[in-house]
C-alpha positions in Angstrom: 11.8 -1.0 5.6 12.0 0.1 2.0 13.2 -3.4 0.9 11.7 -5.8 3.4 8.1 -4.8 3.5 7.5 -4.9 -0.3 9.4 -8.2 -0.5 7.4 -9.7 2.3 4.1 -8.6 0.8 5.2 -9.9 -2.6 6.1 -13.3 -1.1 2.7 -13.4 0.7 0.9 -12.7 -2.6 3.0 -15.3 -4.3 2.0 -17.8 -1.5 -1.7 -17.0 -2.0 -1.4 -17.5 -5.8 0.4 -20.8 -5.2 -2.3 -22.0 -2.9 -5.0 -21.1 -5.3 -3.1 -22.8 -8.1 -2.7 -26.0 -6.1 -6.4 -26.0 -5.1 -7.5 -25.6 -8.7 -5.0 -28.3 -9.8 -6.5 -30.8 -7.4 -9.9 -30.6 -9.0 -10.8 -31.8 -12.4 -10.2 -28.3 -13.9 -8.8 -27.6 -17.4 -5.3 -26.4 -17.8 -6.4 -22.9 -18.8 -8.2 -22.4 -15.5 -5.2 -23.6 -13.5 -3.0 -21.0 -15.2 -5.3 -18.1 -14.6 -4.1 -17.1 -11.1 -0.5 -16.8 -12.1 -1.3 -15.0 -15.4 -3.4 -12.5 -13.4 -0.6 -12.0 -10.9 1.9 -11.4 -13.7 -0.3 -8.9 -15.5 -1.1 -7.0 -12.4 2.5 -6.9 -11.3 3.4 -5.5 -14.8 0.9 -2.8 -14.1 2.5 -2.1 -10.7 5.9 -2.0 -12.4 4.7 0.6 -14.9 3.0 2.7 -12.2 6.1 2.6 -10.0 8.4 3.5 -12.9 6.3 6.2 -14.6 3.9 7.8 -12.0 5.3 7.3 -8.5 9.0 8.1 -8.7 11.6 8.2 -5.9 11.4 6.0 -2.9 7.7 5.2 -3.3 8.3 4.1 -6.8 11.2 1.9 -5.7 8.9 0.2 -3.2 6.4 -0.5 -6.0 9.2 -1.8 -8.2 10.4 -4.2 -5.5 6.9 -5.4 -4.9 6.2 -6.0 -8.6 9.5 -7.7 -9.3 8.9 -10.1 -6.4 5.4 -10.9 -7.7 6.6 -11.4 -11.2 9.3 -13.8 -10.1 7.1 -15.9 -7.8 4.2 -16.0 -10.4 6.6 -17.1 -13.1 7.9 -20.0 -10.9 4.3 -20.9 -10.1 3.3 -20.9 -13.8 6.2 -23.2 -14.7 5.4 -25.4 -11.7 1.8 -25.8 -12.7 2.8 -26.5 -16.3 5.2 -29.2 -15.2 2.7 -30.7 -12.6 -0.1 -30.9 -15.1 2.1 -32.7 -17.7 2.5 -35.7 -15.4 
């Protein structure tokens, strides 16, 4: 439970960010607007990481850390995907 629930929620958030990025990329939006969802996800997950590391310690903090690391990894992949997709 400690590992699977935060990872599942993080992957669901990553999927939502990916869908928003794809929808913004299909339109005639500028590159900056397409990058916004992944940048927001990375910054919010850094805030979750700080909260889990400093404020909520123990098992609750570990759940926050697993959640934030999953979101950081997925949002970073999405950011690189959108950069590569927009270059073509």
